[in-house]
TORDRENLO-491140 format. One line per field, with one value per residue: y, x, z of N, C-alpha, C in turn; residue number from 1. Coordinates in nm, 3 decimals, padded with zeros to 5 digits. Example, Ala and Ser with C-alpha at 12.3 -4.5 7.8 and 13.67 -1.06 7.14 Angstrom:
! TORDRENLO-491140
n.y = [-00.569,-00.225]
n.x = [01.319,01.285]
n.z = [00.780,00.708]
ca.y = [-00.450,-00.106]
ca.x = [01.230,01.367]
ca.z = [00.780,00.714]
c.y = [-00.330,00.003]
c.x = [01.320,01.290]
c.z = [00.780,00.787]
kevo = [1,2]
END
This chain:
! TORDRENLO-491140
n.y = [01.948,01.711,01.681,01.404,01.311,01.509,01.478,01.210,01.260,01.402,01.218,01.021,01.139,01.199,01.210,01.098,00.898,01.033,01.262,01.152,01.083,01.287,01.418,01.269,01.231,01.493,01.477,01.291,01.422,01.622,01.457,01.443,01.245,01.289,01.185,00.915,00.565,00.372,00.063,-00.159,-00.468,-00.725,-00.955,-01.133,-01.386,-01.570,-01.838,-01.796,-01.611,-01.630,-01.682,-01.572,-01.271,-01.184,-01.234,-01.032,-01.028,-00.829,-00.499,-00.332,-00.347,-00.298,-00.086,00.205,00.463,00.755,00.999,01.055,01.098,01.056,00.924,00.779,00.575,00.473,00.322,00.182,00.017,-00.080,-00.112,-00.338,-00.378,-00.388,-00.640,-00.763,-00.585,-00.552,-00.420,-00.481,-00.704,-00.798,-00.696,-00.847,-01.104,-01.002,-00.853,-00.527,-00.257,-00.193,-00.094,00.065,00.034,-00.268,-00.324,-00.178,-00.323,-00.590,-00.539,-00.505,-00.805,-01.114,-01.235,-01.085,-01.072,-01.044,-00.908,-00.792,-00.615,-00.449,-00.321,-00.203,-00.024,00.124,00.267,00.431,00.597,00.734,00.901,00.768,00.648,00.604,00.523,00.402,00.100,00.006,-00.285,-00.395,-00.583,-00.850,-01.006,-01.198,-01.419,-01.372,-01.104,-00.801,-00.508,-00.246,00.022,00.243,00.505,00.764,00.963,01.276,01.319,01.406,01.338,01.089,00.723,00.725,00.965,00.923,00.671,00.793,00.949,00.775,00.578,00.824,00.863,00.644,00.459,00.663,00.692,00.441,00.403,00.613,00.541,00.291,00.329,00.498,00.333,00.112,00.302,00.369,00.090,00.112,00.301,00.413,00.313,00.345,00.359,00.265,00.083,00.191,00.233,00.297,00.499,00.373,00.116,00.031,00.049,-00.186,-00.389,-00.355,-00.455,-00.731,-00.833,-00.839,-01.060,-01.042,-01.118,-01.063,-00.981,-00.887,-00.686,-00.499,-00.450,-00.332,-00.081,00.049,-00.026,-00.208,-00.573,-00.627,-00.382,-00.364,-00.627,-00.526,-00.320,-00.495,-00.618,-00.417,-00.354,-00.581,-00.565,-00.344,-00.383,-00.620,-00.874,-01.228,-01.313,-01.207,-01.223,-01.266,-00.977,-00.831,-00.944,-00.806,-00.551,-00.503,-00.548,-00.299,-00.145,-00.019,-00.081,-00.014,00.249,00.620,00.858,01.137]
n.x = [-15.214,-14.987,-14.782,-14.812,-15.069,-15.246,-15.220,-15.304,-15.578,-15.681,-15.673,-15.865,-16.104,-16.174,-16.424,-16.490,-16.294,-16.168,-16.089,-15.961,-15.732,-15.604,-15.569,-15.370,-15.160,-15.059,-14.969,-14.776,-14.583,-14.498,-14.292,-14.098,-14.163,-14.304,-14.433,-14.679,-14.796,-15.108,-15.249,-15.485,-15.644,-15.905,-15.893,-15.676,-15.431,-15.228,-15.095,-15.052,-14.880,-14.650,-14.617,-14.875,-14.979,-15.266,-15.273,-15.358,-15.591,-15.834,-15.725,-15.920,-16.056,-15.923,-15.868,-15.727,-15.485,-15.314,-15.068,-14.905,-14.845,-15.110,-14.998,-14.779,-14.888,-15.082,-14.915,-14.751,-14.941,-15.174,-15.028,-14.909,-14.679,-14.659,-14.712,-14.435,-14.308,-14.022,-14.054,-14.354,-14.352,-14.245,-14.361,-14.627,-14.531,-14.454,-14.493,-14.482,-14.221,-13.992,-13.656,-13.623,-13.318,-13.307,-13.417,-13.233,-12.988,-13.041,-13.069,-12.780,-12.716,-12.737,-12.970,-13.189,-13.469,-13.503,-13.742,-13.809,-13.545,-13.665,-13.873,-13.737,-13.597,-13.783,-13.912,-13.680,-13.631,-13.892,-13.843,-13.899,-13.728,-13.641,-13.712,-13.967,-14.140,-14.433,-14.611,-14.937,-15.059,-15.265,-15.553,-15.668,-15.674,-15.731,-15.696,-15.491,-15.270,-15.056,-14.813,-14.653,-14.391,-14.251,-13.940,-13.870,-13.757,-13.491,-13.374,-13.201,-13.148,-13.010,-13.098,-13.414,-13.375,-13.245,-13.461,-13.641,-13.501,-13.542,-13.802,-13.933,-14.125,-14.338,-14.425,-14.511,-14.698,-14.904,-14.957,-15.050,-15.271,-15.433,-15.451,-15.641,-15.860,-15.930,-16.050,-16.254,-16.441,-16.716,-16.605,-16.612,-16.476,-16.424,-16.629,-16.907,-17.248,-17.569,-17.835,-18.067,-17.997,-17.834,-17.997,-18.178,-18.013,-17.957,-18.207,-18.210,-18.022,-18.111,-18.289,-18.488,-18.734,-18.776,-19.045,-19.129,-18.918,-19.049,-19.278,-19.237,-19.099,-19.289,-19.264,-19.247,-19.180,-19.043,-18.919,-18.738,-18.580,-18.450,-18.296,-18.159,-17.987,-17.862,-17.672,-17.532,-17.410,-17.263,-17.082,-16.943,-17.010,-17.169,-17.400,-17.636,-17.623,-17.346,-17.313,-17.420,-17.233,-16.991,-17.069,-17.100,-16.816,-16.694,-16.779,-17.048,-17.302,-17.588,-17.537,-17.468,-17.636,-17.453]
n.z = [03.224,03.052,02.771,02.640,02.723,02.655,02.373,02.376,02.458,02.274,02.054,02.171,02.164,01.886,01.634,01.423,01.136,00.961,01.123,01.319,01.217,01.084,01.342,01.461,01.250,01.241,01.507,01.492,01.335,01.489,01.613,01.404,01.223,00.932,00.742,00.682,00.701,00.718,00.798,00.787,00.787,00.774,00.658,00.671,00.532,00.658,00.624,00.329,00.248,00.210,-00.072,-00.191,-00.347,-00.283,-00.002,00.184,00.150,-00.058,-00.125,-00.155,00.039,00.275,00.547,00.480,00.523,00.467,00.445,00.217,-00.119,-00.348,-00.616,-00.558,-00.339,-00.519,-00.693,-00.489,-00.345,-00.574,-00.781,-00.680,-00.527,-00.233,-00.175,-00.144,-00.017,00.194,00.473,00.506,00.499,00.718,00.925,00.920,01.016,01.282,01.587,01.731,01.670,01.459,01.304,00.994,00.922,00.958,00.700,00.546,00.587,00.505,00.232,00.158,00.152,00.049,00.080,00.014,-00.230,-00.529,-00.620,-00.417,-00.348,-00.634,-00.529,-00.275,-00.430,-00.579,-00.363,-00.271,-00.469,-00.488,-00.224,-00.009,00.227,00.484,00.846,01.065,01.137,01.286,01.392,01.517,01.761,01.766,01.847,01.671,01.417,01.174,01.111,01.067,01.139,01.064,01.083,00.921,01.022,00.873,00.817,00.675,00.310,00.345,00.555,00.744,00.842,01.048,01.217,01.247,01.381,01.616,01.718,01.790,02.012,02.172,02.209,02.183,02.338,02.379,02.142,02.071,02.269,02.150,01.904,01.928,02.052,01.888,01.695,01.802,01.814,01.546,01.504,01.652,01.518,01.281,00.963,00.597,00.318,00.025,00.033,00.045,00.233,00.173,00.352,00.355,00.292,00.479,00.705,00.637,00.653,00.898,01.012,00.916,01.033,01.285,01.271,01.133,00.877,00.503,00.450,00.696,00.763,00.520,00.619,00.872,00.749,00.609,00.315,-00.006,-00.042,-00.258,-00.283,-00.084,-00.121,-00.321,-00.206,-00.023,-00.237,-00.358,-00.117,-00.105,-00.322,-00.318,-00.094,-00.190,-00.190,-00.188,-00.035,00.149,00.457,00.430,00.397,00.607,00.804,00.692,00.682,01.003,01.027,00.932,01.115,01.035,01.109,01.327,01.354,01.456,01.277,01.178]
ca.y = [01.821,01.687,01.650,01.309,01.300,01.594,01.401,01.075,01.332,01.446,01.070,00.940,01.202,01.200,01.122,01.018,00.833,01.147,01.372,01.086,01.055,01.438,01.462,01.169,01.274,01.608,01.444,01.233,01.524,01.695,01.393,01.419,01.148,01.383,01.104,00.815,00.473,00.294,-00.008,-00.268,-00.587,-00.880,-01.058,-01.161,-01.535,-01.642,-01.930,-01.776,-01.498,-01.638,-01.748,-01.510,-01.140,-01.150,-01.315,-00.948,-00.980,-00.719,-00.371,-00.206,-00.396,-00.250,00.041,00.237,00.572,00.797,01.160,01.065,01.151,00.973,00.861,00.692,00.489,00.382,00.236,00.097,-00.068,-00.116,-00.228,-00.469,-00.342,-00.425,-00.750,-00.794,-00.503,-00.637,-00.433,-00.560,-00.882,-00.794,-00.652,-00.976,-01.211,-00.975,-00.759,-00.435,-00.173,-00.202,00.034,00.042,-00.026,-00.408,-00.326,-00.169,-00.424,-00.708,-00.520,-00.547,-00.928,-01.220,-01.270,-01.012,-01.142,-00.954,-00.818,-00.721,-00.516,-00.369,-00.218,-00.121,00.081,00.223,00.374,00.504,00.644,00.809,00.942,00.690,00.608,00.601,00.559,00.306,00.031,-00.053,-00.422,-00.417,-00.693,-00.870,-01.130,-01.260,-01.489,-01.294,-00.960,-00.750,-00.371,-00.162,00.179,00.340,00.619,00.819,01.093,01.387,01.280,01.440,01.266,00.944,00.669,00.752,01.031,00.814,00.596,00.869,01.013,00.635,00.582,00.914,00.869,00.523,00.427,00.731,00.685,00.318,00.419,00.689,00.466,00.200,00.394,00.539,00.206,00.099,00.396,00.322,-00.002,00.147,00.392,00.347,00.338,00.320,00.317,00.224,-00.006,00.261,00.178,00.415,00.499,00.265,-00.015,00.010,00.004,-00.325,-00.488,-00.378,-00.527,-00.853,-00.863,-00.846,-01.191,-00.994,-01.158,-00.949,-00.936,-00.832,-00.547,-00.447,-00.404,-00.238,00.024,00.098,-00.046,-00.344,-00.663,-00.599,-00.240,-00.450,-00.727,-00.400,-00.258,-00.602,-00.638,-00.337,-00.349,-00.705,-00.527,-00.261,-00.474,-00.714,-00.993,-01.294,-01.333,-01.114,-01.315,-01.205,-00.829,-00.816,-00.968,-00.719,-00.382,-00.522,-00.544,-00.175,-00.026,00.067,-00.113,00.070,00.402,00.716,00.976,01.293]
ca.x = [-15.186,-14.876,-14.819,-14.855,-15.200,-15.316,-15.230,-15.441,-15.722,-15.757,-15.696,-15.977,-16.222,-16.215,-16.539,-16.464,-16.167,-16.121,-16.091,-15.852,-15.607,-15.560,-15.511,-15.234,-15.057,-15.005,-14.899,-14.623,-14.502,-14.427,-14.179,-14.043,-14.188,-14.377,-14.546,-14.749,-14.909,-15.150,-15.329,-15.587,-15.701,-15.946,-15.908,-15.558,-15.393,-15.096,-15.019,-15.056,-14.811,-14.525,-14.674,-14.955,-15.028,-15.360,-15.279,-15.379,-15.700,-15.862,-15.695,-16.037,-16.166,-15.847,-15.851,-15.579,-15.470,-15.167,-15.060,-14.831,-14.887,-15.170,-14.914,-14.718,-15.011,-15.125,-14.844,-14.729,-15.088,-15.236,-14.887,-14.841,-14.524,-14.665,-14.693,-14.302,-14.204,-13.980,-14.120,-14.499,-14.351,-14.199,-14.495,-14.728,-14.488,-14.413,-14.529,-14.387,-14.139,-13.886,-13.612,-13.574,-13.219,-13.308,-13.421,-13.083,-12.901,-13.068,-13.027,-12.668,-12.673,-12.784,-13.116,-13.296,-13.493,-13.498,-13.878,-13.764,-13.487,-13.739,-13.973,-13.672,-13.571,-13.935,-13.925,-13.559,-13.679,-13.988,-13.799,-13.939,-13.581,-13.614,-13.827,-13.955,-14.280,-14.514,-14.707,-15.001,-15.063,-15.427,-15.614,-15.725,-15.561,-15.758,-15.650,-15.365,-15.254,-14.977,-14.796,-14.508,-14.371,-14.118,-13.900,-13.820,-13.673,-13.333,-13.346,-13.138,-13.199,-12.957,-13.159,-13.485,-13.317,-13.256,-13.629,-13.705,-13.436,-13.555,-13.940,-14.008,-14.241,-14.463,-14.497,-14.607,-14.860,-14.997,-14.984,-15.181,-15.446,-15.475,-15.505,-15.768,-15.948,-16.000,-16.136,-16.402,-16.505,-16.718,-16.549,-16.656,-16.396,-16.501,-16.767,-17.011,-17.353,-17.678,-17.891,-18.146,-17.918,-17.762,-18.132,-18.259,-17.953,-17.965,-18.312,-18.190,-17.950,-18.212,-18.344,-18.630,-18.750,-18.787,-19.161,-19.106,-18.886,-19.135,-19.409,-19.158,-19.040,-19.374,-19.195,-19.271,-19.112,-18.985,-18.802,-18.643,-18.497,-18.363,-18.206,-18.054,-17.939,-17.748,-17.601,-17.452,-17.323,-17.182,-17.014,-16.916,-17.019,-17.259,-17.487,-17.702,-17.553,-17.209,-17.336,-17.457,-17.099,-16.900,-17.131,-17.020,-16.669,-16.677,-16.862,-17.167,-17.421,-17.658,-17.439,-17.548,-17.618,-17.406]
ca.z = [03.138,02.976,02.637,02.585,02.799,02.574,02.241,02.400,02.474,02.124,02.005,02.196,02.185,01.758,01.624,01.288,01.112,00.927,01.194,01.385,01.139,01.120,01.463,01.480,01.150,01.331,01.647,01.468,01.241,01.600,01.643,01.295,01.126,00.877,00.645,00.748,00.610,00.831,00.700,00.862,00.675,00.841,00.560,00.639,00.542,00.682,00.558,00.211,00.267,00.095,-00.228,-00.261,-00.315,-00.187,00.140,00.310,00.107,-00.128,-00.092,-00.139,00.195,00.374,00.618,00.443,00.545,00.455,00.382,00.123,-00.253,-00.429,-00.707,-00.474,-00.259,-00.651,-00.757,-00.423,-00.357,-00.676,-00.869,-00.616,-00.450,-00.116,-00.132,-00.171,00.051,00.314,00.595,00.532,00.554,00.868,00.989,00.904,01.107,01.413,01.661,01.791,01.625,01.380,01.233,00.842,00.897,00.947,00.550,00.419,00.614,00.438,00.081,00.110,00.165,-00.043,00.132,-00.048,-00.344,-00.669,-00.633,-00.259,-00.429,-00.679,-00.415,-00.191,-00.542,-00.592,-00.245,-00.254,-00.593,-00.410,-00.132,00.111,00.280,00.639,00.932,01.149,01.103,01.412,01.391,01.600,01.813,01.748,01.895,01.559,01.311,01.014,01.106,01.115,01.145,01.080,01.045,00.875,01.031,00.763,00.813,00.553,00.263,00.373,00.689,00.727,00.913,01.198,01.302,01.290,01.530,01.770,01.756,01.846,02.105,02.282,02.210,02.130,02.408,02.366,02.009,02.058,02.310,02.096,01.785,01.951,02.089,01.744,01.609,01.880,01.831,01.425,01.526,01.700,01.449,01.147,00.865,00.478,00.215,-00.118,00.064,00.124,00.247,00.194,00.496,00.317,00.248,00.615,00.785,00.597,00.692,01.080,01.049,00.884,01.163,01.417,01.267,01.070,00.728,00.393,00.438,00.846,00.720,00.445,00.699,00.954,00.686,00.518,00.184,-00.052,-00.021,-00.380,-00.267,00.033,-00.184,-00.385,-00.115,00.013,-00.330,-00.364,-00.049,-00.121,-00.431,-00.236,-00.008,-00.274,-00.122,-00.241,00.030,00.261,00.592,00.445,00.357,00.737,00.838,00.639,00.734,01.092,01.035,00.888,01.204,00.960,01.175,01.397,01.392,01.449,01.163,01.173]
c.y = [01.828,01.677,01.528,01.271,01.421,01.501,01.275,01.157,01.339,01.323,01.021,00.997,01.241,01.135,01.075,00.959,00.945,01.255,01.276,01.114,01.191,01.495,01.362,01.210,01.406,01.575,01.374,01.348,01.614,01.623,01.366,01.331,01.240,01.304,00.950,00.727,00.401,00.198,-00.129,-00.359,-00.670,-00.960,-01.138,-01.328,-01.544,-01.719,-01.911,-01.662,-01.494,-01.683,-01.635,-01.375,-01.086,-01.206,-01.195,-00.943,-00.885,-00.575,-00.292,-00.253,-00.358,-00.111,00.116,00.388,00.633,00.951,01.135,01.060,01.001,00.870,00.757,00.581,00.417,00.293,00.156,-00.013,-00.126,-00.188,-00.319,-00.482,-00.418,-00.574,-00.837,-00.685,-00.570,-00.577,-00.456,-00.685,-00.893,-00.791,-00.779,-01.075,-01.170,-00.892,-00.640,-00.334,-00.237,-00.083,00.004,-00.006,-00.160,-00.407,-00.328,-00.250,-00.513,-00.660,-00.527,-00.692,-00.998,-01.261,-01.197,-01.062,-01.009,-00.868,-00.763,-00.581,-00.412,-00.271,-00.152,00.012,00.166,00.303,00.470,00.636,00.789,00.885,00.884,00.611,00.569,00.608,00.426,00.226,-00.026,-00.130,-00.414,-00.546,-00.718,-01.001,-01.204,-01.266,-01.426,-01.152,-00.910,-00.610,-00.355,-00.025,00.192,00.460,00.678,00.939,01.177,01.289,01.290,01.420,01.156,00.903,00.670,00.821,00.952,00.729,00.631,00.924,00.900,00.612,00.694,00.898,00.764,00.471,00.513,00.715,00.556,00.312,00.518,00.596,00.372,00.227,00.461,00.429,00.150,00.182,00.378,00.230,00.012,00.249,00.350,00.379,00.298,00.286,00.343,00.135,00.074,00.257,00.302,00.391,00.382,00.118,-00.056,-00.030,-00.105,-00.412,-00.502,-00.471,-00.687,-00.920,-00.884,-00.995,-01.179,-01.072,-01.048,-00.909,-00.877,-00.672,-00.455,-00.378,-00.299,-00.096,00.109,00.042,-00.204,-00.449,-00.665,-00.478,-00.300,-00.537,-00.628,-00.376,-00.352,-00.609,-00.546,-00.299,-00.472,-00.643,-00.421,-00.274,-00.592,-00.846,-01.089,-01.323,-01.227,-01.169,-01.236,-01.021,-00.772,-00.825,-00.854,-00.567,-00.412,-00.484,-00.403,-00.091,00.022,00.009,-00.038,00.179,00.500,00.811,01.087,01.383]
c.x = [-15.082,-14.894,-14.873,-15.023,-15.273,-15.354,-15.325,-15.582,-15.789,-15.789,-15.849,-16.095,-16.258,-16.329,-16.577,-16.314,-16.088,-16.045,-15.954,-15.725,-15.518,-15.528,-15.387,-15.139,-14.988,-14.948,-14.758,-14.542,-14.405,-14.303,-14.082,-14.071,-14.303,-14.452,-14.568,-14.826,-14.951,-15.234,-15.376,-15.645,-15.782,-15.924,-15.735,-15.505,-15.293,-15.030,-15.016,-14.956,-14.716,-14.500,-14.763,-14.996,-15.146,-15.385,-15.324,-15.518,-15.707,-15.775,-15.814,-16.097,-16.030,-15.889,-15.709,-15.577,-15.338,-15.182,-14.975,-14.917,-14.993,-15.106,-14.831,-14.785,-15.043,-15.048,-14.781,-14.829,-15.119,-15.140,-14.853,-14.719,-14.527,-14.679,-14.555,-14.237,-14.130,-14.021,-14.277,-14.460,-14.322,-14.323,-14.630,-14.678,-14.459,-14.496,-14.421,-14.306,-14.026,-13.819,-13.588,-13.435,-13.188,-13.321,-13.308,-12.994,-12.922,-13.024,-12.914,-12.625,-12.753,-12.938,-13.223,-13.338,-13.484,-13.640,-13.889,-13.678,-13.587,-13.810,-13.868,-13.603,-13.657,-13.912,-13.786,-13.631,-13.771,-13.957,-13.832,-13.814,-13.591,-13.710,-13.836,-14.134,-14.324,-14.600,-14.777,-15.021,-15.214,-15.428,-15.688,-15.649,-15.597,-15.748,-15.527,-15.318,-15.097,-14.930,-14.691,-14.508,-14.227,-14.089,-13.852,-13.725,-13.491,-13.290,-13.300,-13.204,-13.153,-13.041,-13.329,-13.448,-13.330,-13.366,-13.663,-13.632,-13.483,-13.709,-14.063,-14.130,-14.350,-14.509,-14.565,-14.718,-14.950,-15.026,-15.074,-15.305,-15.519,-15.535,-15.644,-15.880,-16.016,-16.057,-16.269,-16.514,-16.547,-16.622,-16.579,-16.559,-16.446,-16.604,-16.873,-17.141,-17.451,-17.739,-18.005,-18.107,-17.873,-17.902,-18.165,-18.134,-17.927,-18.070,-18.295,-18.088,-18.012,-18.298,-18.501,-18.635,-18.768,-18.951,-19.175,-19.060,-18.972,-19.240,-19.348,-19.138,-19.175,-19.311,-19.266,-19.204,-19.020,-18.856,-18.700,-18.539,-18.402,-18.264,-18.091,-17.936,-17.818,-17.690,-17.495,-17.356,-17.208,-17.070,-16.911,-16.919,-17.134,-17.430,-17.549,-17.662,-17.390,-17.219,-17.356,-17.314,-16.983,-16.928,-17.052,-16.867,-16.630,-16.727,-16.974,-17.292,-17.455,-17.537,-17.514,-17.536,-17.554,-17.492]
c.z = [03.052,02.839,02.584,02.630,02.716,02.452,02.245,02.409,02.352,02.063,02.022,02.180,02.011,01.741,01.495,01.256,01.043,01.001,01.306,01.333,01.112,01.239,01.501,01.376,01.197,01.469,01.596,01.410,01.395,01.628,01.549,01.178,01.067,00.767,00.711,00.676,00.730,00.731,00.788,00.788,00.806,00.777,00.549,00.629,00.541,00.635,00.386,00.166,00.202,-00.044,-00.282,-00.248,-00.271,-00.054,00.226,00.248,00.009,-00.124,-00.074,00.010,00.306,00.442,00.578,00.457,00.552,00.412,00.285,-00.012,-00.293,-00.545,-00.650,-00.421,-00.418,-00.681,-00.632,-00.413,-00.487,-00.765,-00.799,-00.518,-00.292,-00.091,-00.143,-00.090,00.149,00.445,00.617,00.576,00.679,00.946,00.993,01.041,01.243,01.474,01.715,01.670,01.565,01.291,01.093,00.846,00.907,00.770,00.503,00.455,00.502,00.276,00.055,00.148,00.043,-00.002,00.075,-00.195,-00.456,-00.658,-00.502,-00.316,-00.502,-00.592,-00.304,-00.302,-00.572,-00.472,-00.214,-00.373,-00.585,-00.315,-00.006,00.141,00.406,00.735,00.997,01.105,01.232,01.335,01.490,01.661,01.794,01.793,01.792,01.452,01.189,00.996,01.129,01.065,01.128,01.076,01.021,00.936,00.937,00.793,00.681,00.484,00.274,00.491,00.686,00.830,01.071,01.289,01.334,01.396,01.643,01.793,01.829,01.987,02.237,02.293,02.211,02.215,02.401,02.259,02.008,02.139,02.235,01.952,01.788,02.005,01.962,01.676,01.657,01.845,01.699,01.434,01.560,01.622,01.324,01.036,00.700,00.360,00.069,-00.079,00.118,00.123,00.227,00.311,00.474,00.355,00.439,00.713,00.746,00.664,00.852,01.095,01.007,00.990,01.286,01.387,01.163,00.889,00.624,00.427,00.589,00.783,00.619,00.518,00.802,00.869,00.606,00.353,00.099,-00.037,-00.170,-00.365,-00.162,-00.026,-00.258,-00.315,-00.081,-00.087,-00.365,-00.259,-00.036,-00.243,-00.384,-00.180,-00.064,-00.236,-00.217,-00.197,00.124,00.392,00.557,00.452,00.558,00.818,00.839,00.719,00.883,01.145,01.021,01.006,01.128,01.016,01.312,01.477,01.358,01.351,01.207,01.151]
kevo = [1,2,3,4,5,6,7,8,9,10,11,12,13,14,15,16,17,18,19,20,21,22,23,24,25,26,27,28,29,30,31,32,33,34,35,36,37,38,39,40,41,42,43,44,45,46,47,48,49,50,51,52,53,54,55,56,57,58,59,60,61,62,63,64,65,66,67,68,69,70,71,72,73,74,75,76,77,78,79,80,81,82,83,84,85,86,87,88,89,90,91,92,93,94,95,96,97,98,99,100,101,102,103,104,105,106,107,108,109,110,111,112,113,114,115,116,117,118,119,120,121,122,123,124,125,126,127,128,129,130,131,132,133,134,135,136,137,138,139,140,141,142,143,144,145,146,147,148,149,150,151,152,153,154,155,156,157,158,159,160,161,162,163,164,165,166,167,168,169,170,171,172,173,174,175,176,177,178,179,180,181,182,183,184,185,186,187,188,189,190,191,192,193,194,195,196,197,198,199,200,201,202,203,204,205,206,207,208,209,210,211,212,213,214,215,216,217,218,219,220,221,222,223,224,225,226,227,228,229,230,231,232,233,234,235,236,237,238,239,240,241,242,243,244,245,246,247,248,249,250,251,252,253,254,255,256,257,258]
END
């Protein structure tokens, strides 16, 4: 079993997002990309990307995975830097891989905006200086996923480009498989449902009424309504139908308990 097949075997056999991410970050480190950021949203609005910081949806709804320090991610995401990051904008409008050399070259021209320069300076100050961004192809106009592969602070873009020249095809395959595997695994993030909340939403998804669910689960109708309300609150939606859809987005419907 060669190295690539062994890596793919580990990725495809991961049982949780956490296990998958642990495996994938270790794989990327063997190539020299020791720091990684992955993000996926199902609430993408392409038409608003040029003017709205919410074009990628609420960050709480993203699948966001990284091994970068929490303080960096807090400032980059919660501080709003992501909305003006040149490589994020590239990923939104493109598929495939892009060297961060493109961003460096843009900063040397008048094309870069003040906000983009501020993001670039922030990344430089945090040692996030060189790497590659991979934007995954999607069949949905409402979803988008991308990953940043970052070399250590003391390694320049020239070395990152050398790594890509030698291993680019293998890296694309591994990252695409990782991305597809994440889409198939349950993900909770900050929108976590209890077992009972998931159960009542499953019955709603099967077309059952509140009274039907109460009989099936041996509960009162008021208790079923309480669980539905708490599920709506956990998923930050207005209606139960929206809760069913959002839980399905997170692959939290009809999952096997570990």
